[in-house]
N, C-alpha and C positions, 0 to 999 in steps of 0.2 A: 284408843278405839281401833278395832281391826280395820285394815285398809278397805275391805269390801263393804264396810258399813259407813264409810266416809260420806257425808251428805253431798259432796261434790259428784259422787257417782250416780246420784239421783236428782240432778239439777236439770229440769226440763229446758230452761232457757239456754243454758250453756250447751246442752246436747243439740237443741234445734239450731242454734247459731253455728255450731260446728258442722252439722249436716248441711245447712244452707250454704255455708262457705265452700264445702267440698263440692256441692252441686253447681257452684259458680254464681251464687247469689250473695254478693258482698253488701254489707251494710244493712242486713235484714230484708225480709220479704216485702214485695210491692203489693202482692195480691194473695190473700188467704181465703180459703173456703172452709166454713165451719158447719159440718153436718151433725145435727144433734146438739144445737146450741143452748137448749134449755132457756134460762132467763138472761143469758148473756155473760156468764162468768168468764168464759174463755175469750169472748169478744173484747171485753174491757182489758183483760190481761194482755192480750196480743197487741192491742192498739197502744197500750202503755209501753210495752217493751219496744215496739217498732213504730216510731212516730210517723214514718212516711207510708205506712201500710194502709191498704183498703181491704175490707172484709165483707164477704157475702155469707150470710147465715141462713140455716134452714132449721125449723123447729115445728113439728106437727101438733104438739100439745097446745090446745087453744088458750089455756090460762097462762102457761109459761110464755107463749108467744106474745101475749099482751105486754108483759114486762120486757121481753126481748125487743119488741118493736119500739118501746119507749127508750130503751137503752140505745138502740140503733139510731133513732131520730136525734137523740141528744149528742151524737157524735157527728152530726151534719153529713157532709158529702163523703165521709170516709167509710160509711157502712150502709148496708141495705139488708133487710131481713125478710124472709118468706115464710108464711104459715103453711108449710107443706112438708110431708115426709119424703125421704129419699130411699129408693129401692132399685130393683133391677128391671122394673116395668112401670108404666103409668097406670093409674086406676085408683082404687081405694083399698085400704087395709084397716084391720082392727088394731088400735093402739091400746095395749094393756098398761094400766097405770094405777095410781093410788090417790084416793080423795085428798090426802094431805100432802103428798110428796110427788111432784112431777118429775123429780130428778131420776127416778127409777123406771121411767116409761120405756116400753119396748114393743116391737111387733111380735115378740115371742112372749107367751104367757108366763107369768111369774110362778115359779115352782115352790109352793108353800111347804113341800116335804123335803126341800133341799138340805144337804149337809151344811151349806153356808148359813141358812136360817138358824139351824140348830147351834152352829158355832158362835153366832153373834147374839143369840138370845141372852139377855141379861147384861151384855157388854155395851150395848148402844142405846141406853135409855134416852128417850127423847126422839129416837128415830122410829116412829110408829110402824113403818113398813117391816121392820125386823121384830117387832114386839107384839103386834095384834094378830088376830086369828084369820085375817083375810077378808073380814066383812066390809072393810073400807076399800077393797080392790074394785076398780071399775074398768070398763072398756069403752072406747070412743071410736067411731067410724071417721077416718080422716083421709084426705086426698094424698096421693103420693106421685112423685115423678122420678126421673133419673137425672143424674148430673149432665149426661150427654144431651138429653132432650132439653133440659132447662137452658143450658148455655147456647144451644142452637136456636131456641125460640124466644129467649128473654128480650123484652123491650125496655128493660131497666138499665141503669148505668153500668151494671156488672157485665153487660154484653161487650161494651167497649173496653172495660177493664181487662177482660179475659183475652183480648187479642194477642197479648204478649205472653200468654201462658200463665200457669198457676205456680206460685212459689211454694205454697204450703197448703196441703189438704189435711184437715183435722176431722176425724170421724170418731164419734162417741155415741153409739146407737144401741148399747146394751145387748150385744149378741147378734146384731143385724148387719155387721160390717161387710161380710162377704157379698150380701145382696147389693149394698151400696156400690162396692167396687165392680161388681159384674155389670152394673148399669153405667159404668164410667170409663169404658175402654178408650174413647177419644180424649176424655179429660185427663186420664192418666198419662197419655202420650205427651201431654203438654205440662206435666207436673214435675216439680223438682224433688219435693220432700213430702212424705205422708206420715202423719202422726195418728195412731189409732189406739183405742183401749180394747185389749183382747181379753175375753172371758175364758178362764180355765176351769171355772167352777160350774155347779149345776143349778145356779139360781134361776136360770131361764130354760131349764131342761138340760138334756145331754149337751155337753160342751163340744163344739166343733173342733176337730184336731187342728192344731196350728200348722200342720203340714199342708193343709188345703190353702191356707192363707199364703204361706211362703211360696207354694207352687204358682199361685195366681200372680203374686207380686214379682216373682222371678221372670215369668213369662212376659209381664208388662215392662220389664227392663229395670227393676229395682233390686236392691239387696238390703238385708237387715243391717242397720247402722248402729242402733243402740236400744237397750231396754232402759227407758228413761225414768221409770218408776215401777215399783212392785208393791202390791197390797197383799198381805198375808193373813191367813187364819191365825188369830192370836193364840189359839190353843195348840195346834199341831204344826204351825209354820208352813202349811201348804200354801202355795201361791194361788190366789183367787182370781186376780186380774192384774194386768200390767200394761203400761204405756209403751208401745213399740214405735220406733222411728225407722222408716225405710227411706233410702235415698236412691235417686236415679244412678245406676251403676256407670 
C-alpha cells in the first residue's frame, strides 16, 4: 500500500493524542467541548478514549438533542449537554435539516443543486438526504449562544470544569465553523487543541476559503497540526471535507 494511504495517517485518536501531548496535555484531555454533537457519537468515543475526561456538548436539533441528552445522562457526572446552537452572537437562527437525517443539519441552507449531491447520487443508497428531491427538507427556529457567553454565564458543572481551560474543542457544524470560532475568542485563548470538520464542497452553498480559517486560527495563536481525515468524491477524487487539527503554537 502506498505510504500516503496507510491508515495510520488518518487515525484521529493518534493524531489528537500527539497534538495534545505537544500542547502539554499528557495522558489525554481533562475537558472537551463538543459543538455540533448530534446524538452523541463523538461524546461516547471521546469518553471511551480518555477515561478521565469531562465533556460539554451543544446540539440545536431538538430530536437529536433528546438522544444526546440521554447519552449524556447515562455518563453521569462526566458529561453535560445543552439544547442550543453555537454561533458568533446570541439570538435565534434557522436550522436547515432533513426529516429523516439530523446529521446533516446546518445554519446554512442545503444546496440541492450542488456537485456533491450529483456525485453521490446512486452511491449512497439508504441515505435519503442524497437521494430524494428535497421534499423532506425542513427548517427549525432554534436558540443560539456563543461559547464565550455560555462559559461566562453557565450555572452548570461545566463552569467549574472550565476554570483550568479547555484541552480539546471539537466543532462539526456543517459549514458554520467560522461563526462558532468568532464567538469564542476568550475560549480559544484557554484552549490547547481544536478539531474541526472543514467543508471544501458546495453542499451548503459556496465553500468558504480555508485561508479565512487559517488566518483566524493563526491570529488566535494556533497552527495547523494535522489533516486527520479526508473524505473524497468517489468519482473524481476531489476532497469534499476534511478533519483539521489545530494546536496552540
